[in-house]
Phi, psi and omega in degrees: 000327182265014181295343180296338183293347177261011177281157181308316181298323180279337174299316181302311179303313182295320179293323182295316182296318183295334182267324185286320183298306181297326183296313179301318185294318180294318180295316178300318179295321180296316178296319178297322180295320179297320176298317181290329174299317181295320180296318179295316178297326178293317183291321180298319183295328177294327185277338184277156175287155177303146184308315187292340182279342182281159185299136181288138180228157176305144187308313186297340180283347186252356182267150357285161184283133177218186184300328183281326185260345178298126181092352180287153186275122183239155181236149177207148180240143177174208182226131181296146178230235189294148187228143179228164175253141175243091189283175177063040172248135181257146181213118184054039176084358185251146177264142183192210184219146167282140173265108184257112178244137183275129181256114178276106185283168179296338179276354178101346179269161184253130181244120175288128184235123176274104183282353180153179177251145179227131180307153181297136176089346178282149176290144181280127176289147178290151178290155172300145177272162176077185180292131183226158173242117182262151178226122180197179181276129182282142180227144175285156176298142181283155177240167182293347173267005183286134180300134174084354178280127175280115182242015183291150181277176179076027179287149179294165177298138184091005181234143180238145175277332175208161179262106186199159175296323180297324181286339184262348185303326176273350181253347180234128183288342188278167173284122185257134175296143172278052179191171178210166176231146172251125186303140181290323176239114185293151177294164181308135183084355186241163176246130175311137173257121183292147180292139181271146179293147181296149180287157175059040178220152178081189181270068179268188183298325179294326176303314180287335170298318175305319183288321175296317182294325176308306182298322181295322183291322180292326178294318176302318181293319179293326182291320177300315179293321174301314183293324179293315180297326178295314180297317178296320178297316181295323178292323179291317178297324179294315180296326178290321179293324182289324176294319175295325175297317179295321179294325180295316177299315180300318182293000000 
């Protein structure tokens, strides 16, 4: 009755099923592994001291910025130069701007420094003159997809939509670090900006998306197997009906 499984049409169906089920199981296991990695990194982060509590080290020792160095306290020495406002930034539910001042370091490169947050409409204080040593939390350059980043075009002169080397490359002739720091202690008249958690780390929404995708891939594998059994059953019933029909004609 099941000899139809050896026909060319069913060979194609069988090969598809034999390939689809392991693929779905592999993808589900991969997504589950990614979720488990995020859980492990979250637990490891909980056991580690807060980045701000670790000893401050020179900026160049923490580059490039990654999940391990993001939020670490960095130090750099230089002289403040050009200053920008980064509007549409909220702090404690209030809208205002970051005060971003460029620090020309002793090494010749320029470091964006967020000296603090200023309420909307308040005048921006001037940066300290002379050589300064800044201490702050290290942050990776922002991207256009970063939550809360104002990316609308047409900003007035002296304002930036996001903090990144890409947004400063046409405004500053110097080599700009692909990172920035937010001062641990804000300058007078400003409010310190807390360091943001690194993206794609910990038990965030994307972590639970990985867990959801795991379930979906295993459901797909079960669906493929279910449909194969259903098709086999229907074909077997059709073969039986054809056999009964032939027997009736012979009688």
